[in-house]
N, C-alpha and C positions, 0 to 999 in steps of 0.2 A: 461450332465456336463454342471453343473450352470456357469456362469460367477461371479469370486471375484469382491464384491461390491467394491467400493474404499469407503475408510476411509472419515469422515465429517472432515473436520478442519476448524479451528476458529483462525484467526490472531484479539491478540488484542493488541491495539496500546495503551503504556501509557504517559505520557510524559517524563519519563528519561529511561526509557526498557519497552521492547513490549513482551509479548510471544505467543507462535504456541500452540493451543491444541489440538491434534489428537484423533479422539472416531475413534474406528476400531470396525469393524461387532459384533465382539465376546463380546463386551462391553469394552475390557479392552481401557484404555489410558495412552495418555502422555501428558506432557506439557515440551515443548522447551523454554526456555528463549532465548530471540533476543539484542543482542547487539545495539540495538538504539531505540530512543524514540522520542515525539514530541518534546521537548523540548533540547534534547541530542545527535542530531545529530553529530556524533563524526567525526572533531574534534573540532566540537564546534555548537554552536547552530548558525542558521541564523540570522543574524546582522541587516536584512534589510528585511521593509516588502512594496512588495513583496522581495525576497532575491536578490539578483545580478545572474547573470551568473556563476559566480565562485563559489560560496556557492551550485547554485546549483549541479553543475560538484564535485566538491568535495562531497556534501550527495549522490549523487547516485552511487559512488564508495564505501562509506561507505557500503549501503545497500547491495552492491552488493558483496561484501565481507562478511556479513553477510547470505546474503542468498545462495549466490553457494554452498556451503556445504550440502545447505540441498535438493538439486537437488539429489543427488543418493540416499535420503531416501521418501522421497517423489511423487510418480508416476503422471503422469498429470492429473489433475481434470476438472468436467465441472464445479462446483462452488464450493465457501470459503463464508466463513463468515467472513466480518473484521466488528471488535467492535472496536469503539472510542468513546470519551469522549466529541468528540462535531458530533451534527446533520450533516449529510453529505448529505441523502437523497433529500431533497427540494433542497439542493448548485447543485449537480450536476446531478439532473431530473431526479431521480428515484429511486427504493429502489434496483432491480438490475439493473446491468450494466454490459455489455459487453466488453471483451478486448478491440476490436476497438474502442469503446466509451472512454473510458480510454488513448487510446493510443491517441484521439484523444484532448479532454482534456488536457490530459500532453501536446502534443503539441502547443496548444493555450498558455498554462500558459508558454512554454519555450521560443515563438517566444515573449513572453509580456517581460520577463526579458532582450531576447537581444536587446528590444528598440522598440519592434511595438506594442504601446500603442492600437491597436484598436485588436488585436491579441485577448487575454482574457478581454474583455471589462465589462463581465457580471460576471466572475470569482471573487474570492475574492482574496485580494494581500495578506492576512495576513499568516504569517511565519508557522503559525500550520498548513490551511491550503494545503499550500506547500509543508509539511513534510510529510501530508495525501496523497496527490496525488502523490508522489514522491514512496512513499513507497508501496502505491496501483498498482500502474504501472509497478514498479520493479518487484514485486510479480508475476504479471501476468504475465510481459515476460518473466522472465526465469524459473518461476515456473509453466510454460503451463496451468495456469489456464483460463478459455475459460469467465466463469460469476464471481461476486461477487455479494454479497449480503449485503448491508448496514443495519449495527444498532447503534443505542445508546446505549452506556452504562450508564450507572448509576455512 
């Protein structure tokens, strides 16, 4: 008996909304809209560069509310593709990142917004970067992804 292969997953980040694309081994696919985007972090966009600690906490709750219903539909997965309108590989140190490295980067960013200016001295302070890193971290944390492959989207 052969082990069933996991579907290929792509998370496509947009400005106002995002989507998940699932391609199964049998060739069927499914697209799921996600109610968050880099500019549209409900209840509102980040207002500061970098975002405040309160804005970061609010955004975490928004992303978790969108991702948690997906946990029943998406099995743990080795890797997924992240497509973003912003090139991230150079900024984040590589094209493929482990869950541990994303957690470390997010921890550094969170320490910076809480007042430690040296915690993330080499990370961008922009709201889009903060939103991307937050979404990436929450995905990997709640949907049990071990790696992410970063891709730019035209």
